[in-house]
C-alpha positions as CSV (number, residue, x, y, z in Angstrom):
1,M,100.6,125.3,47.6
2,D,103.7,124.6,45.5
3,P,105.9,122.1,47.3
4,V,109.0,124.2,46.9
5,C,107.3,127.2,48.3
6,R,106.0,125.1,51.3
7,E,109.6,124.0,52.0
8,R,110.9,127.5,51.9
9,K,108.4,128.6,54.5
10,L,109.0,125.5,56.6
11,Y,112.8,125.9,56.9
12,P,112.8,129.3,58.8
13,L,110.1,127.9,61.2
14,L,112.2,124.9,61.9
15,G,115.2,127.1,62.4
16,I,113.4,129.3,65.0
17,L,112.1,126.2,66.8
18,S,115.6,124.7,66.9
19,I,117.0,128.0,68.4
20,L,114.2,128.1,71.0
21,L,114.8,124.5,71.9
22,F,118.5,125.1,72.3
23,F,118.0,128.0,74.7
24,Y,115.4,126.1,76.7
25,L,117.5,123.0,77.1
26,N,120.6,125.0,78.1
27,F,119.2,128.0,79.9
28,G,115.6,127.3,80.7
29,D,116.1,127.2,84.5
30,K,118.1,130.4,84.4
31,L,115.5,132.2,82.3
32,G,112.8,131.2,84.7
33,F,110.5,129.2,82.4
34,Q,109.9,125.6,81.7
35,I,107.9,123.7,79.2
36,V,106.2,120.6,80.6
37,W,103.9,118.1,79.1
38,L,101.9,116.1,81.7
39,P,99.6,113.2,81.1
40,K,96.0,113.4,82.1
41,M,95.2,111.7,85.4
42,G,92.0,111.4,87.4
43,F,91.7,111.9,91.2
44,V,91.4,108.9,93.4
45,G,88.5,108.8,95.8
46,V,86.7,106.3,98.0
47,N,83.4,104.5,97.7
48,S,82.8,102.7,101.0
49,T,85.6,100.1,101.4
50,Q,87.2,100.6,98.0
51,F,89.4,103.1,96.3
52,V,87.9,104.4,93.1
53,M,89.3,106.4,90.2
54,R,87.0,109.1,89.0
55,S,87.0,110.0,85.3
56,E,86.2,113.5,83.9
57,G,82.7,112.2,83.1
58,G,82.1,111.2,86.8
59,E,82.4,107.5,86.3
60,E,84.1,105.4,89.0
61,S,86.3,102.4,88.6
62,V,87.6,100.3,91.4
63,V,91.4,100.4,92.3
64,Y,93.5,98.1,94.4
65,V,97.0,99.4,95.0
66,N,100.5,97.9,94.7
67,G,103.1,100.4,95.6
68,W,106.3,101.3,97.5
69,N,108.0,103.7,99.8
70,S,111.0,105.9,98.9
71,Y,111.1,108.6,101.6
72,W,114.1,110.3,100.1
73,L,112.7,111.7,96.9
74,M,112.4,115.4,97.9
75,E,115.9,115.5,99.4
76,E,117.5,114.0,96.3
77,S,115.6,116.5,94.1
78,V,117.2,119.5,95.7
79,W,120.3,119.3,93.5
80,D,120.2,118.9,89.7
81,S,123.0,116.3,89.9
82,S,120.9,113.8,92.0
83,R,117.5,114.3,90.4
84,K,118.3,111.5,88.0
85,R,118.0,109.1,90.9
86,V,114.4,110.3,91.5
87,S,113.5,109.9,87.9
88,E,115.1,106.5,87.8
89,M,113.2,105.3,90.9
90,L,109.8,106.5,89.6
91,R,110.5,104.9,86.2
92,R,111.6,101.6,87.8
93,G,108.6,101.6,90.1
94,G,106.4,102.0,87.0
95,E,108.2,99.3,85.2
96,M,107.3,96.9,88.1
97,G,103.6,97.9,87.5
98,M,103.3,99.9,90.7
99,G,101.2,102.9,90.8
100,V,101.6,104.6,94.2
101,C,104.7,105.8,96.0
102,R,104.7,107.1,99.6
103,T,107.3,109.8,100.4
104,W,108.1,112.6,102.8
105,A,106.8,116.1,102.2
106,F,108.6,117.4,105.3
107,S,112.1,118.3,106.5
108,D,112.0,120.6,109.5
109,G,114.8,122.4,111.3
110,D,118.3,123.5,110.5
111,G,119.4,120.6,108.4
112,P,121.3,121.3,105.1
113,N,118.2,120.4,103.0
114,A,115.4,121.4,105.4
115,L,112.2,122.5,103.8
116,Q,110.9,124.4,106.8
117,I,113.7,126.3,108.4
118,S,111.6,127.9,111.1
119,P,107.8,128.1,111.5
120,G,106.4,129.4,108.2
121,V,109.9,130.0,106.7
122,F,110.8,127.8,103.8
123,D,113.8,127.2,101.6
124,E,112.6,127.7,98.1
125,R,115.4,125.6,96.7
126,V,114.0,122.6,98.6
127,F,110.4,123.5,97.8
128,K,111.4,123.3,94.1
129,G,112.8,119.9,94.8
130,L,109.3,118.8,96.0
131,D,107.8,120.4,92.9
132,Y,110.1,118.2,90.8
133,V,109.1,115.1,92.6
134,I,105.4,115.7,91.9
135,V,106.0,116.5,88.2
136,E,108.2,113.5,87.7
137,A,105.7,111.3,89.4
138,R,103.0,112.5,87.1
139,K,105.2,112.0,84.0
140,H,105.5,108.4,85.0
141,Q,101.9,108.1,86.0
142,I,102.7,107.4,89.6
143,R,100.6,108.8,92.4
144,L,102.1,110.0,95.7
145,I,101.1,109.7,99.3
146,L,102.7,112.8,100.9
147,S,103.4,112.6,104.6
148,L,103.4,116.0,106.3
149,V,105.4,115.5,109.6
150,N,107.4,112.8,111.4
151,N,106.6,111.4,114.8
152,L,110.3,110.4,115.0
153,N,113.2,112.9,115.3
154,A,114.5,112.1,111.8
155,F,114.0,115.2,109.5
156,G,112.9,117.3,112.5
157,G,109.7,115.6,113.5
158,K,107.3,116.7,116.2
159,S,110.2,117.4,118.5
160,Q,111.4,120.3,116.2
161,Y,108.0,121.9,116.5
162,V,108.2,121.7,120.3
163,K,111.7,123.3,120.2
164,W,110.4,126.1,118.0
165,A,107.6,126.9,120.5
166,Q,110.1,126.8,123.4
167,I,112.4,129.2,121.6
168,A,109.4,131.5,121.0
169,G,108.7,131.6,124.8
170,A,105.6,129.5,124.8
171,N,104.8,127.6,128.0
172,V,105.5,124.2,126.6
173,T,106.2,121.0,128.6
174,L,109.3,119.1,128.0
175,S,107.4,116.2,126.4
176,D,107.3,116.1,122.6
177,D,103.7,115.1,122.9
178,S,102.9,118.8,123.4
179,F,102.9,118.8,119.6
180,F,99.4,117.4,119.7
181,S,97.8,119.8,122.2
182,H,99.6,123.1,122.5
183,P,97.8,125.8,120.6
184,T,101.0,127.5,119.4
185,I,102.4,124.3,118.0
186,K,99.1,123.3,116.4
187,G,99.2,126.8,114.7
188,Y,102.7,126.1,113.4
189,Y,101.5,122.8,111.9
190,K,98.4,124.3,110.4
191,N,100.4,127.0,108.7
192,Y,102.7,124.3,107.3
193,I,99.7,122.4,105.9
194,K,98.4,125.6,104.3
195,A,101.7,126.4,102.7
196,I,102.0,122.9,101.2
197,L,98.4,122.6,100.0
198,T,98.3,126.1,98.4
199,R,101.8,125.8,96.9
200,K,101.9,126.5,93.1
201,N,104.3,124.1,91.5
202,S,107.1,126.2,90.0
203,I,107.5,123.7,87.1
204,S,103.9,122.8,86.2
205,G,102.1,125.9,87.5
206,I,99.5,123.6,89.2
207,R,98.6,124.0,92.9
208,Y,99.2,121.0,95.0
209,S,95.6,121.0,96.0
210,E,94.7,120.6,92.3
211,E,97.3,118.0,91.4
212,P,95.9,114.5,90.6
213,A,99.3,112.9,90.9
214,I,98.9,113.3,94.7
215,F,97.0,110.2,96.0
216,A,96.6,111.4,99.5
217,W,97.8,113.6,102.4
218,E,99.2,111.7,105.5
219,L,98.9,113.6,108.7
220,M,102.0,112.1,110.4
221,N,104.3,109.2,110.0
222,E,103.6,106.7,112.8
223,P,101.9,109.1,115.3
224,R,102.3,108.1,119.0
225,C,101.3,110.0,122.1
226,V,102.6,107.9,125.0
227,S,101.8,110.6,127.6
228,S,98.1,110.0,126.9
229,S,98.0,106.3,126.5
230,S,94.2,106.2,126.6
231,G,94.1,108.2,123.4
232,P,92.0,111.3,123.7
233,I,94.7,113.8,122.9
234,L,95.8,112.1,119.6
235,Q,92.2,111.5,118.7
236,A,91.3,115.2,119.1
237,W,94.4,116.2,117.1
238,I,93.6,113.9,114.2
239,S,90.0,115.2,114.0
240,E,91.1,118.8,114.1
241,M,93.9,118.5,111.5
242,A,91.9,116.3,109.1
243,S,89.1,118.8,109.2
244,F,91.6,121.6,108.5
245,I,93.0,119.9,105.4
246,K,89.5,119.2,104.1
247,S,88.7,123.0,104.5
248,L,91.5,123.7,102.1
249,D,91.4,120.7,99.7
250,Q,88.3,118.6,98.9
251,K,89.9,116.7,96.0
252,H,92.4,114.6,97.8
253,L,92.1,111.8,100.3
254,V,93.4,112.1,103.9
255,T,94.8,109.3,106.1
256,V,96.5,109.3,109.5
257,G,99.7,107.4,109.0
258,L,99.0,104.9,111.8
259,E,101.0,101.8,112.6
260,G,97.7,100.0,113.2
261,F,98.0,99.1,116.9
262,Y,94.9,98.7,118.9
263,G,94.5,100.9,122.0
264,L,93.7,100.2,125.6
265,K,90.0,100.7,125.0
266,T,89.9,98.1,122.2
267,T,90.2,95.1,124.5
268,E,88.7,92.6,122.1
269,R,91.7,93.1,119.8
270,A,94.4,93.0,122.4
271,T,95.7,89.6,121.3
272,V,96.2,91.0,117.7
273,N,98.8,93.5,118.9
274,P,102.4,92.2,118.8
275,G,102.8,92.8,122.5
276,Q,101.2,94.6,125.5
277,W,103.5,97.6,124.8
278,A,101.6,98.4,121.6
279,A,98.3,99.3,123.4
280,S,100.0,102.0,125.5
281,L,101.3,104.3,122.7
282,G,98.3,106.6,122.6
283,S,97.0,105.5,119.2
284,D,94.1,103.2,118.4
285,F,93.5,101.9,114.9
286,I,89.7,101.7,115.1
287,Q,89.1,104.9,117.0
288,N,91.6,107.0,115.0
289,S,90.5,105.7,111.6
290,A,86.8,106.1,112.3
291,I,87.0,109.9,112.2
292,D,84.8,111.3,109.5
293,N,87.5,113.2,107.6
294,I,89.8,110.3,107.5
295,D,89.1,108.7,104.1
296,F,91.1,105.5,104.5
297,A,92.9,103.6,107.3
298,S,96.6,103.1,107.2
299,V,98.5,100.2,108.7
300,H,102.2,99.2,109.0
301,A,103.6,95.7,109.3
302,Y,107.1,94.8,110.7
303,P,107.1,91.3,112.1
304,D,110.9,91.2,112.2
305,S,111.0,94.2,114.6
306,W,107.8,93.5,116.5
307,I,108.3,89.8,117.3
308,P,112.1,89.5,116.7
309,H,112.5,86.2,118.6
310,A,109.8,84.4,116.6
311,D,110.8,82.0,113.8
312,L,109.8,82.5,110.2
313,E,106.7,80.3,110.5
314,E,105.5,82.2,113.5
315,K,106.1,85.6,111.8
316,A,104.2,84.5,108.7
317,K,101.3,83.3,110.9
318,Y,101.2,86.5,112.8
319,L,101.4,88.6,109.7
320,S,98.3,86.8,108.3
321,L,96.4,87.4,111.5
322,W,97.5,91.1,111.5
323,V,96.2,91.7,107.9
324,D,93.0,89.7,108.4
325,S,92.1,91.6,111.6
326,H,92.5,95.0,110.0
327,V,90.7,94.0,106.8
328,M,87.8,92.7,108.8
329,D,87.7,96.0,110.8
330,G,87.7,97.9,107.5
331,D,84.8,95.8,106.2
332,R,82.6,95.6,109.3
333,L,83.4,98.6,111.5
334,L,85.1,101.4,109.6
335,K,83.5,100.9,106.2
336,K,86.6,102.3,104.7
337,P,89.6,101.0,102.6
338,V,92.6,99.7,104.6
339,L,96.0,100.4,103.0
340,F,99.1,98.8,104.4
341,T,101.3,101.8,103.8
342,E,104.5,100.2,105.1
343,F,105.6,96.5,105.0
344,G,109.2,95.7,105.8
345,S,111.2,92.6,106.4
346,S,115.0,92.0,106.8
347,L,117.1,90.3,104.2
348,N,117.8,86.9,105.7
349,V,118.5,83.7,103.7
350,K,117.2,80.3,104.6
351,K,119.4,77.2,104.0
352,Q,117.6,76.2,100.9
353,G,118.3,79.7,99.4
354,M,114.9,81.3,99.7
355,Y,114.7,84.8,101.2
356,D,112.6,85.1,104.4
357,R,111.6,88.5,103.1
358,D,110.0,86.9,100.1
359,I,107.9,84.5,102.1
360,L,106.6,87.3,104.3
361,L,106.1,89.6,101.3
362,K,104.1,86.9,99.5
363,T,102.0,86.4,102.6
364,I,100.8,90.0,102.6
365,Y,100.5,90.1,98.8
366,D,98.3,87.0,98.8
367,K,96.1,88.5,101.5
368,I,95.6,91.7,99.4
369,Y,94.9,89.7,96.3
370,E,92.3,87.7,98.2
371,S,90.8,90.9,99.5
372,A,90.6,92.3,96.0
373,S,89.1,89.1,94.6
374,K,86.3,89.4,97.2
375,R,86.1,93.2,96.8
376,Q,87.0,93.6,100.5
377,S,88.6,96.6,102.3
378,G,92.2,95.4,102.1
379,A,93.0,97.9,99.4
380,G,96.8,97.4,98.8
381,A,100.3,97.3,100.2
382,L,103.4,99.4,99.9
383,I,106.8,97.8,100.5
384,W,109.4,99.6,102.6
385,Q,111.5,100.8,101.0
386,L,113.1,100.9,97.5
387,L,116.4,102.6,96.5
388,V,118.4,102.9,93.4
389,E,122.1,102.1,93.1
390,G,124.5,104.1,95.2
391,M,122.1,105.2,97.9
392,N,123.3,103.3,100.9
393,G,123.1,106.5,103.0
394,Y,119.3,106.2,102.9
395,G,119.1,102.5,103.6
396,D,118.1,100.6,106.7
397,Q,117.7,96.9,107.4
398,F,114.5,96.8,105.3
399,S,115.8,98.7,102.2
400,L,116.7,97.2,98.9
401,V,117.4,97.9,95.3
402,A,114.7,95.6,94.0
403,W,116.2,94.7,90.6
404,E,119.3,93.4,92.4
405,H,117.1,90.8,94.1
406,P,115.4,88.9,91.2
407,S,113.0,86.9,93.4
408,T,111.7,90.0,95.2
409,Y,111.5,91.9,92.0
410,K,109.4,89.1,90.5
411,L,107.0,89.0,93.5
412,I,106.4,92.7,93.3
413,T,105.8,92.7,89.5
414,E,103.6,89.6,89.7
415,Q,101.5,91.3,92.4
416,S,101.0,94.4,90.2
417,C,100.1,92.2,87.2
418,R,97.6,90.0,88.9
419,L,95.8,93.0,90.4
420,R,95.8,94.5,86.9
421,R,94.4,91.4,85.3
422,M,91.6,91.3,87.8
423,F,90.5,94.8,86.7
424,E,91.9,94.8,83.1
425,K,88.4,95.2,81.6
426,D,88.3,98.5,83.3
427,E,90.7,100.9,81.4
428,D,90.8,103.5,84.1
429,S,91.8,101.0,86.8
430,R,94.5,99.7,84.4
431,K,96.2,103.1,84.3
432,L,97.0,103.0,88.0
433,F,99.0,99.8,87.5
434,L,100.2,100.0,83.9
435,H,103.5,101.6,83.0
436,G,104.5,100.6,79.5
437,N,103.5,97.0,79.6
438,P,105.2,95.3,82.6
439,C,102.8,92.4,82.6
440,H,103.3,91.3,79.0
441,G,103.7,87.6,79.0
442,R,103.0,87.2,82.7
């Protein structure tokens, strides 16, 4: 074709594309359509005590996780003006080589940004915020652990479900632990699960149950049932709800959301608990995690809160014992991966200028690296929690803007990189840790 003729045909096409791009960028949301390019991602599964990434050809590659918590992603995605913070956090997490972020997929009650306003009634505006979180995570090749309800009262929690049942006239006791046993409340929660798992993303068009950017579903953040300290009520609830999720979604992993305390029946582990109080909360790490439809065990670690009067050396020693015990349980008893889904430490400074937090963080990171080098069940750790600038309202004593603390930032990135190097011959495993090239020169 004559070059002049080719150019004459090309110019109108470019003009049309430019007009379409202008309308999309300026009016796409109002017109009800969006154009999204999403990278390919495989689903994460388990093979005995290890996470594995499954390729389209069915091949499996081992994965050890370095990640973080940012519980606030959905709430900050409700408004266009604050979505940039979510994108920034996911981008920054990727730049530190992290591949998994744990966040809330719940907000129940009458709050200004509640997702579930009443049982089975949702604010579509907030649901679209969660859609945005998932799409942005996939764009940055971050996988999400989505927690489905809170044990605590923040963002509604189990107490909100009990209030709804009382308002509906159900014969519910005053205890919030009715959440785990009352049929009306369990029905509310199952309906919520179904609404989440069958949700079709308004941006990508992909159902949540088919979305590979979701790493796992978490039944509850830190479940406790103190009215049944021996544990049967919580055990039955976990079994029922995990089975229900699997009936709707066979592609994603399921975990409980436990703190990791050993219960009254696990007497041989009593000394591992941070105190006698921990055994009477109605949860049991081994019993709860052993349920068939629970794919991996979850553990939290807060030595500053659990043993507040101990000195730094005692806290580091206890943290080592806590990690070792749970990894051993994963290897010998559960035969499942163990993921430390929350680790938090206060920002205290020693006289020589080292952060106490960095010493404790290095303790848990070294234990995970040791587990990975031996192909043991200690499958990763997620720091609590990361923020971006200007978000003090979401902060607690364990929160930080990582890049404002160079020593902590370095620890996080180095952990990502040494895990990556261990598996760098495996291209699929690298994808979980690699964002750009954060490990160049490390």
